[in-house]
ZAMARGU-4260 file (C-alpha; in steps of 0.2 Angstrom, whole numbers, plus 5000, padded with zeros to 4 digits):
<rodrens>
0) 5356/5545/5867 | 5358/5526/5870 | 5363/5531/5887 | 5348/5539/5890 | 5336/5526/5881
5) 5345/5512/5892 | 5343/5522/5908 | 5322/5526/5906 | 5321/5507/5903 | 5329/5502/5917
10) 5320/5513/5929 | 5304/5509/5921 | 5308/5489/5922 | 5314/5491/5940 | 5296/5501/5944
15) 5286/5487/5936 | 5297/5473/5945 | 5300/5481/5961 | 5280/5482/5962 | 5277/5479/5982
20) 5256/5470/5973 | 5255/5452/5980 | 5246/5439/5969 | 5231/5436/5975 | 5235/5417/5981
25) 5249/5426/5994 | 5234/5435/6000 | 5222/5422/6004 | 5237/5413/6011 | 5240/5428/6024
30) 5223/5431/6028 | 5221/5412/6033 | 5234/5415/6044 | 5229/5428/6051 | 5210/5418/6053
35) 5220/5403/6061 | 5228/5414/6074 | 5211/5425/6078 | 5203/5408/6078 | 5213/5397/6090
40) 5211/5396/6110 | 5215/5415/6115 | 5221/5410/6135 | 5223/5425/6147 | 5224/5428/6165
45) 5214/5444/6166 | 5204/5456/6156 | 5218/5470/6151 | 5226/5453/6142 | 5211/5454/6132
50) 5207/5467/6115 | 5197/5466/6099 | 5205/5458/6084 | 5208/5472/6071 | 5210/5459/6056
55) 5205/5447/6047 | 5187/5450/6047 | 5175/5457/6060 | 5181/5460/6080 | 5187/5446/6088
60) 5192/5445/6107 | 5213/5440/6107 | 5225/5439/6119 | 5241/5451/6118 | 5250/5437/6111
65) 5239/5433/6094 | 5238/5453/6093 | 5254/5455/6093 | 5258/5439/6080 | 5243/5445/6070
70) 5251/5463/6067 | 5263/5458/6052 | 5252/5449/6045 | 5242/5462/6043 | 5254/5474/6039
75) 5261/5465/6025 | 5242/5463/6017 | 5244/5480/6017 | 5259/5483/6010 | 5253/5471/5997
80) 5239/5480/5991 | 5228/5464/5994 | 5208/5467/5992 | 5199/5468/6010 | 5182/5456/6007
85) 5169/5470/6009 | 5158/5462/6024 | 5147/5470/6037 | 5152/5470/6054 | 5142/5473/6069
90) 5151/5484/6082 | 5158/5472/6096 | 5154/5472/6113 | 5166/5474/6125 | 5181/5458/6127
95) 5187/5453/6143 | 5195/5436/6151 | 5183/5423/6157 | 5189/5408/6166 | 5206/5409/6156
100) 5200/5414/6139 | 5197/5430/6130 | 5179/5432/6126 | 5167/5443/6120 | 5153/5453/6134
105) 5136/5448/6125 | 5121/5457/6132 | 5108/5449/6138 | 5089/5447/6131 | 5078/5456/6144
110) 5067/5443/6151 | 5049/5440/6143 | 5058/5446/6126 | 5053/5439/6111 | 5039/5430/6120
115) 5021/5433/6108 | 5013/5449/6114 | 4992/5449/6120 | 4980/5442/6132 | 4983/5425/6131
120) 4984/5418/6150 | 4985/5398/6152 | 4978/5393/6168
</rodrens>
């Protein structure tokens, strides 16, 4: 009987002590490292070198090296049961290589957009 109690207590203790949940400070640290990586210059040689980041925050244009460095941080963040803040992200434009850096291909504004409508003619 006493042995069963010890086994049960040891099992419960391990379940509580072996939790994968990270402390909020550790979660913030992982997220901060992720932001440091994706916010650095993303060097590239061709469009194929560039892709969208999936974490942290909204999508950014990143190179393959950065994507590979961020992946283990994101996995640890998710396995640590860290809470992701709610963010309103718009759909990102395509990522491509421009003059050696990965960037987003922003759509241009049509000519005349944003100008006041009406019959005002200046001569």
